C-alpha positions as protocol buffer text, in pm:
chain_id: "A"
residue {
  index: 1
  type: MET
  ca { x: 6538 y: -3284 z: 5707 }
}
residue {
  index: 2
  type: LEU
  ca { x: 6376 y: -3376 z: 6040 }
}
residue {
  index: 3
  type: LEU
  ca { x: 6617 y: -3616 z: 6131 }
}
residue {
  index: 4
  type: ALA
  ca { x: 6895 y: -3380 z: 6058 }
}
residue {
  index: 5
  type: THR
  ca { x: 6731 y: -3074 z: 6276 }
}
residue {
  index: 6
  type: PHE
  ca { x: 6662 y: -3317 z: 6567 }
}
residue {
  index: 7
  type: LYS
  ca { x: 7017 y: -3406 z: 6544 }
}
residue {
  index: 8
  type: LEU
  ca { x: 7128 y: -3032 z: 6528 }
}
residue {
  index: 9
  type: CYS
  ca { x: 6883 y: -2982 z: 6841 }
}
residue {
  index: 10
  type: ALA
  ca { x: 7011 y: -3295 z: 7007 }
}
residue {
  index: 11
  type: GLY
  ca { x: 7372 y: -3168 z: 7009 }
}
residue {
  index: 12
  type: ILE
  ca { x: 7297 y: -2869 z: 7143 }
}
residue {
  index: 13
  type: SER
  ca { x: 7324 y: -2846 z: 7550 }
}
residue {
  index: 14
  type: TYR
  ca { x: 6977 y: -2734 z: 7692 }
}
residue {
  index: 15
  type: LYS
  ca { x: 7177 y: -2448 z: 7877 }
}
residue {
  index: 16
  type: HIS
  ca { x: 7334 y: -2325 z: 7521 }
}
residue {
  index: 17
  type: VAL
  ca { x: 6994 y: -2329 z: 7348 }
}
residue {
  index: 18
  type: LEU
  ca { x: 6868 y: -2084 z: 7636 }
}
residue {
  index: 19
  type: ASN
  ca { x: 7138 y: -1833 z: 7488 }
}
residue {
  index: 20
  type: MET
  ca { x: 7091 y: -1885 z: 7150 }
}
residue {
  index: 21
  type: LYS
  ca { x: 6683 y: -1728 z: 7087 }
}
residue {
  index: 22
  type: GLY
  ca { x: 6699 y: -1712 z: 6695 }
}
residue {
  index: 23
  type: LEU
  ca { x: 6834 y: -2072 z: 6695 }
}
residue {
  index: 24
  type: ARG
  ca { x: 6596 y: -2226 z: 6924 }
}
residue {
  index: 25
  type: HIS
  ca { x: 6293 y: -2052 z: 6780 }
}
residue {
  index: 26
  type: GLN
  ca { x: 6396 y: -2169 z: 6408 }
}
residue {
  index: 27
  type: ALA
  ca { x: 6446 y: -2524 z: 6558 }
}
residue {
  index: 28
  type: VAL
  ca { x: 6144 y: -2573 z: 6737 }
}
residue {
  index: 29
  type: LEU
  ca { x: 5950 y: -2404 z: 6444 }
}
residue {
  index: 30
  type: THR
  ca { x: 6121 y: -2647 z: 6185 }
}
residue {
  index: 31
  type: ILE
  ca { x: 6018 y: -2973 z: 6379 }
}
residue {
  index: 32
  type: GLY
  ca { x: 5641 y: -2833 z: 6445 }
}
residue {
  index: 33
  type: GLN
  ca { x: 5602 y: -2778 z: 6082 }
}
residue {
  index: 34
  type: GLU
  ca { x: 5771 y: -3098 z: 5951 }
}
residue {
  index: 35
  type: LEU
  ca { x: 5587 y: -3285 z: 6219 }
}
residue {
  index: 36
  type: ASN
  ca { x: 5263 y: -3113 z: 6114 }
}
residue {
  index: 37
  type: ARG
  ca { x: 5335 y: -3191 z: 5731 }
}
residue {
  index: 38
  type: ARG
  ca { x: 5395 y: -3562 z: 5827 }
}
residue {
  index: 39
  type: ALA
  ca { x: 5111 y: -3608 z: 6008 }
}
residue {
  index: 40
  type: LEU
  ca { x: 4869 y: -3461 z: 5747 }
}
residue {
  index: 41
  type: GLY
  ca { x: 5033 y: -3677 z: 5511 }
}
residue {
  index: 42
  type: GLY
  ca { x: 4879 y: -4024 z: 5620 }
}
residue {
  index: 43
  type: PRO
  ca { x: 4552 y: -4103 z: 5788 }
}
residue {
  index: 44
  type: THR
  ca { x: 4671 y: -4080 z: 6174 }
}
residue {
  index: 45
  type: PRO
  ca { x: 5040 y: -3987 z: 6291 }
}
residue {
  index: 46
  type: SER
  ca { x: 5262 y: -4226 z: 6356 }
}
residue {
  index: 47
  type: ALA
  ca { x: 5339 y: -4349 z: 6758 }
}
residue {
  index: 48
  type: TRP
  ca { x: 5680 y: -4201 z: 6712 }
}
residue {
  index: 49
  type: ILE
  ca { x: 5565 y: -3863 z: 6573 }
}
residue {
  index: 50
  type: ASN
  ca { x: 5314 y: -3855 z: 6853 }
}
residue {
  index: 51
  type: GLN
  ca { x: 5640 y: -3901 z: 7084 }
}
residue {
  index: 52
  type: VAL
  ca { x: 5852 y: -3671 z: 6933 }
}
residue {
  index: 53
  type: ARG
  ca { x: 5550 y: -3396 z: 6903 }
}
residue {
  index: 54
  type: ARG
  ca { x: 5516 y: -3449 z: 7302 }
}
residue {
  index: 55
  type: ARG
  ca { x: 5895 y: -3389 z: 7347 }
}
residue {
  index: 56
  type: SER
  ca { x: 5882 y: -3080 z: 7090 }
}
residue {
  index: 57
  type: SER
  ca { x: 5574 y: -2929 z: 7264 }
}
residue {
  index: 58
  type: LEU
  ca { x: 5775 y: -2944 z: 7615 }
}
residue {
  index: 59
  type: LEU
  ca { x: 6060 y: -2815 z: 7471 }
}
residue {
  index: 60
  type: GLY
  ca { x: 5887 y: -2532 z: 7304 }
}
residue {
  index: 61
  type: SER
  ca { x: 5703 y: -2445 z: 7609 }
}
residue {
  index: 62
  type: ARG
  ca { x: 6058 y: -2437 z: 7834 }
}
residue {
  index: 63
  type: LEU
  ca { x: 6199 y: -2228 z: 7563 }
}
residue {
  index: 64
  type: GLU
  ca { x: 5901 y: -1989 z: 7579 }
}
residue {
  index: 65
  type: ASP
  ca { x: 5904 y: -1959 z: 7926 }
}
residue {
  index: 66
  type: SER
  ca { x: 6274 y: -1816 z: 7917 }
}
residue {
  index: 67
  type: LEU
  ca { x: 6175 y: -1545 z: 7673 }
}
residue {
  index: 68
  type: TYR
  ca { x: 6005 y: -1349 z: 7933 }
}
residue {
  index: 69
  type: SER
  ca { x: 6083 y: -1204 z: 8270 }
}
residue {
  index: 70
  type: ASP
  ca { x: 5938 y: -1346 z: 8598 }
}
residue {
  index: 71
  type: GLN
  ca { x: 5771 y: -1036 z: 8645 }
}
residue {
  index: 72
  type: GLU
  ca { x: 5596 y: -1095 z: 8279 }
}
residue {
  index: 73
  type: MET
  ca { x: 5541 y: -1485 z: 8338 }
}
residue {
  index: 74
  type: ALA
  ca { x: 5349 y: -1367 z: 8652 }
}
residue {
  index: 75
  type: TYR
  ca { x: 5132 y: -1128 z: 8413 }
}
residue {
  index: 76
  type: ILE
  ca { x: 5066 y: -1409 z: 8190 }
}
residue {
  index: 77
  type: ARG
  ca { x: 4958 y: -1685 z: 8454 }
}
residue {
  index: 78
  type: GLN
  ca { x: 4743 y: -1403 z: 8600 }
}
residue {
  index: 79
  type: GLY
  ca { x: 4572 y: -1332 z: 8253 }
}
residue {
  index: 80
  type: GLU
  ca { x: 4511 y: -1704 z: 8206 }
}
residue {
  index: 81
  type: GLU
  ca { x: 4405 y: -1739 z: 8588 }
}
residue {
  index: 82
  type: ALA
  ca { x: 4138 y: -1476 z: 8475 }
}
residue {
  index: 83
  type: MET
  ca { x: 4027 y: -1662 z: 8203 }
}
residue {
  index: 84
  type: GLN
  ca { x: 3980 y: -1978 z: 8385 }
}
residue {
  index: 85
  type: LYS
  ca { x: 3801 y: -1806 z: 8676 }
}
residue {
  index: 86
  type: ALA
  ca { x: 3570 y: -1624 z: 8461 }
}
residue {
  index: 87
  type: LEU
  ca { x: 3474 y: -1927 z: 8215 }
}
residue {
  index: 88
  type: GLY
  ca { x: 3411 y: -2124 z: 8535 }
}
residue {
  index: 89
  type: ILE
  ca { x: 3155 y: -1868 z: 8660 }
}
residue {
  index: 90
  type: LEU
  ca { x: 2985 y: -1856 z: 8325 }
}
residue {
  index: 91
  type: SER
  ca { x: 2964 y: -2236 z: 8255 }
}
residue {
  index: 92
  type: ASN
  ca { x: 2761 y: -2267 z: 8577 }
}
residue {
  index: 93
  type: GLN
  ca { x: 2443 y: -2195 z: 8463 }
}
residue {
  index: 94
  type: GLU
  ca { x: 2235 y: -2223 z: 8817 }
}
residue {
  index: 95
  type: GLY
  ca { x: 2122 y: -1919 z: 9057 }
}
residue {
  index: 96
  type: TRP
  ca { x: 2138 y: -1634 z: 8753 }
}
residue {
  index: 97
  type: LYS
  ca { x: 1885 y: -1358 z: 8836 }
}
residue {
  index: 98
  type: LYS
  ca { x: 1707 y: -1148 z: 8574 }
}
residue {
  index: 99
  type: GLU
  ca { x: 1841 y: -759 z: 8609 }
}
residue {
  index: 100
  type: ASN
  ca { x: 1727 y: -612 z: 8300 }
}
residue {
  index: 101
  type: GLN
  ca { x: 1587 y: -698 z: 7964 }
}
residue {
  index: 102
  type: GLN
  ca { x: 1534 y: -505 z: 7697 }
}
residue {
  index: 103
  type: ALA
  ca { x: 1276 y: -529 z: 7407 }
}
residue {
  index: 104
  type: ASN
  ca { x: 1550 y: -628 z: 7159 }
}
residue {
  index: 105
  type: GLY
  ca { x: 1661 y: -923 z: 7369 }
}
residue {
  index: 106
  type: ASP
  ca { x: 1975 y: -758 z: 7548 }
}
residue {
  index: 107
  type: THR
  ca { x: 1978 y: -931 z: 7903 }
}
residue {
  index: 108
  type: VAL
  ca { x: 2150 y: -870 z: 8224 }
}
residue {
  index: 109
  type: LEU
  ca { x: 2174 y: -1100 z: 8482 }
}
residue {
  index: 110
  type: SER
  ca { x: 2356 y: -1147 z: 8824 }
}
residue {
  index: 111
  type: LYS
  ca { x: 2444 y: -1356 z: 9073 }
}
residue {
  index: 112
  type: VAL
  ca { x: 2666 y: -1387 z: 9405 }
}
residue {
  index: 113
  type: VAL
  ca { x: 2950 y: -1629 z: 9353 }
}
residue {
  index: 114
  type: PRO
  ca { x: 3164 y: -1707 z: 9664 }
}
residue {
  index: 115
  type: ASP
  ca { x: 3516 y: -1579 z: 9708 }
}
residue {
  index: 116
  type: VAL
  ca { x: 3429 y: -1331 z: 9391 }
}
residue {
  index: 117
  type: GLY
  ca { x: 3075 y: -1095 z: 9534 }
}
residue {
  index: 118
  type: LYS
  ca { x: 2807 y: -1023 z: 9277 }
}
residue {
  index: 119
  type: VAL
  ca { x: 2895 y: -1065 z: 8918 }
}
residue {
  index: 120
  type: PHE
  ca { x: 2662 y: -909 z: 8646 }
}
residue {
  index: 121
  type: ARG
  ca { x: 2637 y: -1096 z: 8255 }
}
residue {
  index: 122
  type: LEU
  ca { x: 2545 y: -944 z: 7959 }
}
residue {
  index: 123
  type: GLU
  ca { x: 2388 y: -1123 z: 7685 }
}
residue {
  index: 124
  type: VAL
  ca { x: 2345 y: -990 z: 7321 }
}
residue {
  index: 125
  type: VAL
  ca { x: 2346 y: -1062 z: 6951 }
}
residue {
  index: 126
  type: VAL
  ca { x: 2519 y: -811 z: 6756 }
}
residue {
  index: 127
  type: ASP
  ca { x: 2408 y: -767 z: 6400 }
}
residue {
  index: 128
  type: GLN
  ca { x: 2779 y: -791 z: 6257 }
}
residue {
  index: 129
  type: PRO
  ca { x: 3052 y: -1090 z: 6176 }
}
residue {
  index: 130
  type: MET
  ca { x: 3255 y: -1169 z: 6503 }
}
residue {
  index: 131
  type: GLU
  ca { x: 3619 y: -1057 z: 6340 }
}
residue {
  index: 132
  type: ARG
  ca { x: 3469 y: -696 z: 6320 }
}
residue {
  index: 133
  type: LEU
  ca { x: 3426 y: -720 z: 6684 }
}
residue {
  index: 134
  type: TYR
  ca { x: 3723 y: -869 z: 6788 }
}
residue {
  index: 135
  type: GLU
  ca { x: 3883 y: -578 z: 6596 }
}
residue {
  index: 136
  type: GLU
  ca { x: 3724 y: -314 z: 6820 }
}
residue {
  index: 137
  type: LEU
  ca { x: 3736 y: -510 z: 7120 }
}
residue {
  index: 138
  type: VAL
  ca { x: 4128 y: -613 z: 7102 }
}
residue {
  index: 139
  type: ASP
  ca { x: 4301 y: -439 z: 6807 }
}
residue {
  index: 140
  type: ARG
  ca { x: 4130 y: -98 z: 6848 }
}
residue {
  index: 141
  type: MET
  ca { x: 4105 y: -136 z: 7280 }
}
residue {
  index: 142
  type: GLU
  ca { x: 4263 y: 193 z: 7317 }
}
residue {
  index: 143
  type: ALA
  ca { x: 4001 y: 390 z: 7068 }
}
residue {
  index: 144
  type: MET
  ca { x: 3711 y: 246 z: 7295 }
}
residue {
  index: 145
  type: GLY
  ca { x: 3689 y: 609 z: 7437 }
}
residue {
  index: 146
  type: GLU
  ca { x: 3577 y: 788 z: 7125 }
}
residue {
  index: 147
  type: TRP
  ca { x: 3257 y: 574 z: 7099 }
}
residue {
  index: 148
  type: ASN
  ca { x: 3165 y: 470 z: 7461 }
}
residue {
  index: 149
  type: PRO
  ca { x: 3094 y: 747 z: 7686 }
}
residue {
  index: 150
  type: ASN
  ca { x: 3141 y: 541 z: 7980 }
}
residue {
  index: 151
  type: VAL
  ca { x: 3503 y: 507 z: 7897 }
}
residue {
  index: 152
  type: LYS
  ca { x: 3728 y: 828 z: 7898 }
}
residue {
  index: 153
  type: GLU
  ca { x: 4054 y: 617 z: 7802 }
}
residue {
  index: 154
  type: ILE
  ca { x: 4212 y: 292 z: 7777 }
}
residue {
  index: 155
  type: LYS
  ca { x: 4570 y: 279 z: 7737 }
}
residue {
  index: 156
  type: VAL
  ca { x: 4817 y: 24 z: 7673 }
}
residue {
  index: 157
  type: LEU
  ca { x: 5098 y: -2 z: 7961 }
}
residue {
  index: 158
  type: GLN
  ca { x: 5261 y: -345 z: 7850 }
}
residue {
  index: 159
  type: LYS
  ca { x: 5236 y: -580 z: 7572 }
}
residue {
  index: 160
  type: ILE
  ca { x: 5356 y: -949 z: 7669 }
}
residue {
  index: 161
  type: GLY
  ca { x: 5405 y: -1160 z: 7396 }
}
residue {
  index: 162
  type: LYS
  ca { x: 5083 y: -1199 z: 7134 }
}
residue {
  index: 163
  type: ASP
  ca { x: 4777 y: -1253 z: 7399 }
}
residue {
  index: 164
  type: THR
  ca { x: 4852 y: -1053 z: 7724 }
}
residue {
  index: 165
  type: VAL
  ca { x: 4855 y: -678 z: 7766 }
}
residue {
  index: 166
  type: ILE
  ca { x: 4845 y: -471 z: 8072 }
}
residue {
  index: 167
  type: THR
  ca { x: 4613 y: -168 z: 8048 }
}
residue {
  index: 168
  type: HIS
  ca { x: 4485 y: 150 z: 8242 }
}
residue {
  index: 169
  type: GLU
  ca { x: 4134 y: 214 z: 8218 }
}
residue {
  index: 170
  type: LEU
  ca { x: 3993 y: 556 z: 8320 }
}
residue {
  index: 171
  type: ALA
  ca { x: 3630 y: 537 z: 8354 }
}
residue {
  index: 172
  type: ALA
  ca { x: 3399 y: 856 z: 8326 }
}
residue {
  index: 173
  type: GLU
  ca { x: 3163 y: 959 z: 8606 }
}
residue {
  index: 174
  type: SER
  ca { x: 2806 y: 822 z: 8598 }
}
residue {
  index: 175
  type: ALA
  ca { x: 2522 y: 1027 z: 8543 }
}
residue {
  index: 176
  type: GLY
  ca { x: 2401 y: 1240 z: 8797 }
}
residue {
  index: 177
  type: ASN
  ca { x: 2743 y: 1188 z: 8934 }
}
residue {
  index: 178
  type: LEU
  ca { x: 2644 y: 875 z: 9134 }
}
residue {
  index: 179
  type: VAL
  ca { x: 2944 y: 705 z: 9126 }
}
residue {
  index: 180
  type: GLY
  ca { x: 3274 y: 979 z: 9070 }
}
residue {
  index: 181
  type: PRO
  ca { x: 3568 y: 887 z: 8852 }
}
residue {
  index: 182
  type: ARG
  ca { x: 3720 y: 572 z: 8914 }
}
residue {
  index: 183
  type: ASP
  ca { x: 4043 y: 401 z: 8736 }
}
residue {
  index: 184
  type: PHE
  ca { x: 4149 y: 60 z: 8673 }
}
residue {
  index: 185
  type: VAL
  ca { x: 4477 y: -117 z: 8586 }
}
residue {
  index: 186
  type: SER
  ca { x: 4403 y: -455 z: 8468 }
}
residue {
  index: 187
  type: VAL
  ca { x: 4586 y: -763 z: 8339 }
}
residue {
  index: 188
  type: ARG
  ca { x: 4428 y: -885 z: 8004 }
}
residue {
  index: 189
  type: CYS
  ca { x: 4437 y: -1224 z: 7792 }
}
residue {
  index: 190
  type: ALA
  ca { x: 4295 y: -1254 z: 7440 }
}
residue {
  index: 191
  type: LYS
  ca { x: 4250 y: -1600 z: 7315 }
}
residue {
  index: 192
  type: ARG
  ca { x: 4073 y: -1835 z: 7058 }
}
residue {
  index: 193
  type: ARG
  ca { x: 3933 y: -2124 z: 7092 }
}
residue {
  index: 194
  type: GLY
  ca { x: 3797 y: -2259 z: 6754 }
}
residue {
  index: 195
  type: SER
  ca { x: 3526 y: -2029 z: 6653 }
}
residue {
  index: 196
  type: THR
  ca { x: 3525 y: -1852 z: 6979 }
}
residue {
  index: 197
  type: CYS
  ca { x: 3718 y: -1562 z: 7076 }
}
residue {
  index: 198
  type: VAL
  ca { x: 3759 y: -1516 z: 7496 }
}
residue {
  index: 199
  type: LEU
  ca { x: 3878 y: -1199 z: 7622 }
}
residue {
  index: 200
  type: ALA
  ca { x: 3966 y: -1181 z: 7972 }
}
residue {
  index: 201
  type: GLY
  ca { x: 4110 y: -983 z: 8249 }
}
residue {
  index: 202
  type: MET
  ca { x: 4142 y: -918 z: 8628 }
}
residue {
  index: 203
  type: ALA
  ca { x: 4311 y: -642 z: 8832 }
}
residue {
  index: 204
  type: THR
  ca { x: 4645 y: -631 z: 8868 }
}
residue {
  index: 205
  type: HIS
  ca { x: 4960 y: -440 z: 9007 }
}
residue {
  index: 206
  type: PHE
  ca { x: 5200 y: -223 z: 8769 }
}
residue {
  index: 207
  type: GLY
  ca { x: 5419 y: -12 z: 8940 }
}
residue {
  index: 208
  type: GLU
  ca { x: 5473 y: 231 z: 8663 }
}
residue {
  index: 209
  type: MET
  ca { x: 5115 y: 370 z: 8723 }
}
residue {
  index: 210
  type: PRO
  ca { x: 5029 y: 455 z: 9082 }
}
residue {
  index: 211
  type: GLU
  ca { x: 4702 y: 558 z: 9224 }
}
residue {
  index: 212
  type: GLN
  ca { x: 4619 y: 938 z: 9056 }
}
residue {
  index: 213
  type: LYS
  ca { x: 4505 y: 1226 z: 9293 }
}
residue {
  index: 214
  type: GLY
  ca { x: 4119 y: 1258 z: 9283 }
}
residue {
  index: 215
  type: VAL
  ca { x: 4063 y: 927 z: 9150 }
}
residue {
  index: 216
  type: ILE
  ca { x: 3962 y: 594 z: 9307 }
}
residue {
  index: 217
  type: ARG
  ca { x: 4118 y: 291 z: 9204 }
}
residue {
  index: 218
  type: GLY
  ca { x: 3872 y: 8 z: 9151 }
}
residue {
  index: 219
  type: GLU
  ca { x: 3952 y: -337 z: 9102 }
}
residue {
  index: 220
  type: HIS
  ca { x: 3809 y: -596 z: 8824 }
}
residue {
  index: 221
  type: GLY
  ca { x: 3764 y: -927 z: 8969 }
}
residue {
  index: 222
  type: PRO
  ca { x: 3773 y: -1213 z: 8713 }
}
residue {
  index: 223
  type: THR
  ca { x: 3577 y: -1087 z: 8369 }
}
residue {
  index: 224
  type: CYS
  ca { x: 3548 y: -1204 z: 8054 }
}
residue {
  index: 225
  type: MET
  ca { x: 3374 y: -1159 z: 7698 }
}
residue {
  index: 226
  type: VAL
  ca { x: 3273 y: -1454 z: 7493 }
}
residue {
  index: 227
  type: LEU
  ca { x: 3233 y: -1390 z: 7113 }
}
residue {
  index: 228
  type: HIS
  ca { x: 3108 y: -1680 z: 6885 }
}
residue {
  index: 229
  type: PRO
  ca { x: 2927 y: -1679 z: 6566 }
}
residue {
  index: 230
  type: LEU
  ca { x: 2544 y: -1704 z: 6645 }
}
residue {
  index: 231
  type: ALA
  ca { x: 2436 y: -2063 z: 6535 }
}
residue {
  index: 232
  type: GLY
  ca { x: 2267 y: -2044 z: 6220 }
}
residue {
  index: 233
  type: SER
  ca { x: 2382 y: -1692 z: 6135 }
}
residue {
  index: 234
  type: PRO
  ca { x: 2735 y: -1686 z: 6135 }
}
residue {
  index: 235
  type: SER
  ca { x: 2730 y: -1318 z: 6011 }
}
residue {
  index: 236
  type: LYS
  ca { x: 2581 y: -1234 z: 6356 }
}
residue {
  index: 237
  type: THR
  ca { x: 2802 y: -1224 z: 6683 }
}
residue {
  index: 238
  type: LYS
  ca { x: 2679 y: -1370 z: 7031 }
}
residue {
  index: 239
  type: LEU
  ca { x: 2838 y: -1137 z: 7281 }
}
residue {
  index: 240
  type: THR
  ca { x: 2840 y: -1256 z: 7664 }
}
residue {
  index: 241
  type: TRP
  ca { x: 3037 y: -1014 z: 7933 }
}
residue {
  index: 242
  type: LEU
  ca { x: 3065 y: -1125 z: 8240 }
}
residue {
  index: 243
  type: LEU
  ca { x: 3133 y: -823 z: 8465 }
}
residue {
  index: 244
  type: SER
  ca { x: 3299 y: -843 z: 8819 }
}
residue {
  index: 245
  type: ILE
  ca { x: 3409 y: -512 z: 8969 }
}
residue {
  index: 246
  type: ASP
  ca { x: 3486 y: -341 z: 9313 }
}
residue {
  index: 247
  type: LEU
  ca { x: 3437 y: 20 z: 9248 }
}
residue {
  index: 248
  type: LYS
  ca { x: 3587 y: 75 z: 9586 }
}
residue {
  index: 249
  type: GLY
  ca { x: 3446 y: 401 z: 9822 }
}
residue {
  index: 250
  type: TRP
  ca { x: 3118 y: 410 z: 10013 }
}
residue {
  index: 251
  type: LEU
  ca { x: 2847 y: 360 z: 9761 }
}
residue {
  index: 252
  type: PRO
  ca { x: 2512 y: 168 z: 9879 }
}
residue {
  index: 253
  type: LYS
  ca { x: 2472 y: -168 z: 9693 }
}
residue {
  index: 254
  type: THR
  ca { x: 2119 y: -28 z: 9550 }
}
residue {
  index: 255
  type: ILE
  ca { x: 2336 y: 198 z: 9352 }
}
residue {
  index: 256
  type: ILE
  ca { x: 2622 y: -35 z: 9267 }
}
residue {
  index: 257
  type: ASN
  ca { x: 2340 y: -294 z: 9115 }
}
residue {
  index: 258
  type: GLN
  ca { x: 2189 y: 28 z: 8885 }
}
residue {
  index: 259
  type: VAL
  ca { x: 2531 y: 146 z: 8783 }
}
residue {
  index: 260
  type: LEU
  ca { x: 2674 y: -196 z: 8674 }
}
residue {
  index: 261
  type: SER
  ca { x: 2376 y: -341 z: 8521 }
}
residue {
  index: 262
  type: GLN
  ca { x: 2292 y: -14 z: 8338 }
}
residue {
  index: 263
  type: THR
  ca { x: 2683 y: 24 z: 8187 }
}
residue {
  index: 264
  type: GLN
  ca { x: 2631 y: -307 z: 8037 }
}
residue {
  index: 265
  type: MET
  ca { x: 2325 y: -187 z: 7866 }
}
residue {
  index: 266
  type: ASP
  ca { x: 2470 y: 102 z: 7744 }
}
residue {
  index: 267
  type: PHE
  ca { x: 2767 y: -74 z: 7609 }
}
residue {
  index: 268
  type: ALA
  ca { x: 2574 y: -288 z: 7410 }
}
residue {
  index: 269
  type: ASN
  ca { x: 2385 y: 29 z: 7230 }
}
residue {
  index: 270
  type: HIS
  ca { x: 2729 y: 199 z: 7185 }
}
residue {
  index: 271
  type: LEU
  ca { x: 2897 y: -58 z: 7036 }
}
residue {
  index: 272
  type: ARG
  ca { x: 2616 y: -133 z: 6792 }
}
residue {
  index: 273
  type: HIS
  ca { x: 2586 y: 238 z: 6664 }
}
residue {
  index: 274
  type: HIS
  ca { x: 2964 y: 254 z: 6644 }
}
residue {
  index: 275
  type: LEU
  ca { x: 2969 y: -62 z: 6432 }
}
residue {
  index: 276
  type: ASP
  ca { x: 2654 y: 66 z: 6211 }
}
residue {
  index: 277
  type: SER
  ca { x: 2820 y: 406 z: 6179 }
}
residue {
  index: 278
  type: ASN
  ca { x: 3172 y: 230 z: 6032 }
}
residue {
  index: 279
  type: LEU
  ca { x: 2953 y: 44 z: 5803 }
}
residue {
  index: 280
  type: ALA
  ca { x: 2771 y: 315 z: 5667 }
}
residue {
  index: 281
  type: SER
  ca { x: 3097 y: 510 z: 5623 }
}
residue {
  index: 282
  type: GLU
  ca { x: 3268 y: 221 z: 5426 }
}
residue {
  index: 283
  type: ALA
  ca { x: 2949 y: 219 z: 5202 }
}
residue {
  index: 284
  type: ARG
  ca { x: 2961 y: 586 z: 5131 }
}
residue {
  index: 285
  type: CYS
  ca { x: 3350 y: 534 z: 5055 }
}
C-alpha cells in the first residue's frame, strides 16, 4: 500500500500536484498514516522510514503553504512569531517584580523588556480542568463579553486553518472612566504542546476593520496565555497570562500600571465565577 501510494505521488509532477488539492491531501495523509503504522509496529522506525518521513513532512509543508494566500501565510507566521516571543519573555525568570497579590495566591508580576516595554504576568490556579478553560478561552472566545465586564465584544474577523484567527476586541471603559474606550485588532494563534495549551497573539492590520470613530485603537504586543494541569492535581489548571499592551493616547504610567494589573486580577475572578456558574447549572440539569 505504501509503495503504491508513493509511486503514485512520484509519478505526478510537483506543479501538477499543486493544482489537485484533493489528491495531494489524500496522498500525504495516506503516507503519514502508513508510516506511523509501520513505526509503531516495531521497537524503532527503520532508517528508510525515517528518511521517507522527513521527505513526506517537507512535501506536506510545501503543500500546506500552497493552500493559503500570501496574506494568510503572513498572518500565520505573525501568530507563530507572537507565540515564540511571548514564551521567550515568560521563560526568563529574572527581573520580575510583584505588582499585586491576593489572599488566594493570585499574583501579578511585571518587568520591562527591551524593545517591548512593560509587561504584566498573571499567575493563578483555577479549580477546573484544562479542557474547560480551553473551551471558554478558545472555542467560545466570542462569548467572553457575556461574563467578563472588561470586554464589550470579541468578534472573529477571519479564521485561517485550525490554529489562527484575526479578531476585533472592543474593551469596556475602566472604572471611573480613567481609560476611555479602546479597541484592538489582533492575530491569535492556539497550539497544544503535550499537556500544555498556549494561546498567543499580537496586534495586526486588517483592512476590513479600520479605526472606529470615538474609539482609540490600542495595540497588543506579544502576549499569551499558558494552560497546563496543576502538578499533582490534574483536575486543576495553572494559568499564566502574559500581557503586553499599548493603550495609546495620553495616559500617566501610574494609571496604566494600575489599570492593567487590576484588569488581570479581575479576569481571574470573572473566569472563576463564570466556570463555577456553568458547573452549578449543569449539576441542576
